[in-house]
N, C-alpha and C positions, 0 to 999 in steps of 0.2 A: 249646105251644112256638111255633107260628107266629102265634098270636093277637097277641102283642106283638112287632111287627116291629122296633122299635128295640132291644129286648132281644136278639132273634135276631141282629141286626147286631153288637151289642156283644160278645156271647158267642162267636159262631161266625164273624163276619166275612162273613156271608151276607145279601145284600140280596134280599128276597123281596117280590114284589107280583104279585097276579093281574091280568092285563092286559085283563080283559073290557071295561073302560070306557076303555081307551086306544085311540085311533084306529089302525086296522090298520097304516098306514105307520109309526107311531111305536112299535109293539110291539117289544120286544127279544127276548122268549122265546116268545111265542105267546098264544093266547086264554085258555086255562084251564090254567095251569101248576102242576104238583105238584112239591114238592121231593123229591129222592132222598136218603134217609137210609141210610147204610151204616155199621153199627156205631154209633159215637159221632159220626160226621162227616156233614155235609151235603155230598154230593159232586157234586150237579148238579140238574138240573130237567128235567121231561118234560112236553110239551104233548100231552094226550090228547083223544080224542073217542070216545064210545060210539055206534056206528052200530047201532042196534037192528034196523033192517030187514035189514041184512047179517049181523047177529049177530057183529060184530067190534069189538074195541077197537083203534082206530087211533092209532098213534104218529105224531103230526104233526111233532114235533121233539124232539131230545134235546140237552141242553147240559151237558157235564161241566165241573166247575171246573178239572180238570187231566186229563192223559191217564189214562183209566180202566185200572185193573188188571183182570186176568181175574176176580178175586173180585167186583169192582164190577159188571162186565158180567154175570156169572152171577146175582148177587143182583138186579140190575135186571130181568133177564129173568124170574126167578122171581116177583118182586113184580108185574110186569105181568100174568103169567098168573093170579096170585092175584086181582088186581083184576078181570080179565075174568070169572073164575068167580063172584066175588062179585056182579058185575053181570048174571050169567046170559048171558054172551056166549060163543060157541064158538071164537073165534079171536082172535089178536093179529096185527096187520099193521103193518109199517113203511111209511108213505107216502113217496113220493119228495119230497114238499114239505118243504123246510127241515130235513132230517135232517142235522145238522152234525157228527156224530161218525163219520167215515168207517170206522174199523176195526171199529165195532160193528154186529153183525147179530143179530137175534133168532134163537133156535133156529127152525129151518125153520117156515114157515107151516103149523102143524099144528093139529089139533083138540084142544080141551081137553074133559075130561069134565065136563059141566055137570050 
């Protein structure tokens, strides 16, 4: 679905681009941004970093397309923990850098069973 970005834009109205090669001052969403799919809708994007030394998945920024519902927040939280476990990381943290969705907080900084 993400492979053809023009089709994604046309079908979902969602412009997506990984900004790895964009100079930092010109980045809009972050270095390595993943889209957030909730049901049939692309509801936002999240910039993540896996810090293997610390054993944590770091959420650098989150950008929702609209005010997120409780269902979107819970689903995003669950998927972040699923990704952390898949990567062999024991925690998920929200960094203070560029977190733009003020009402959203991950479930407490707790340990995942890896």
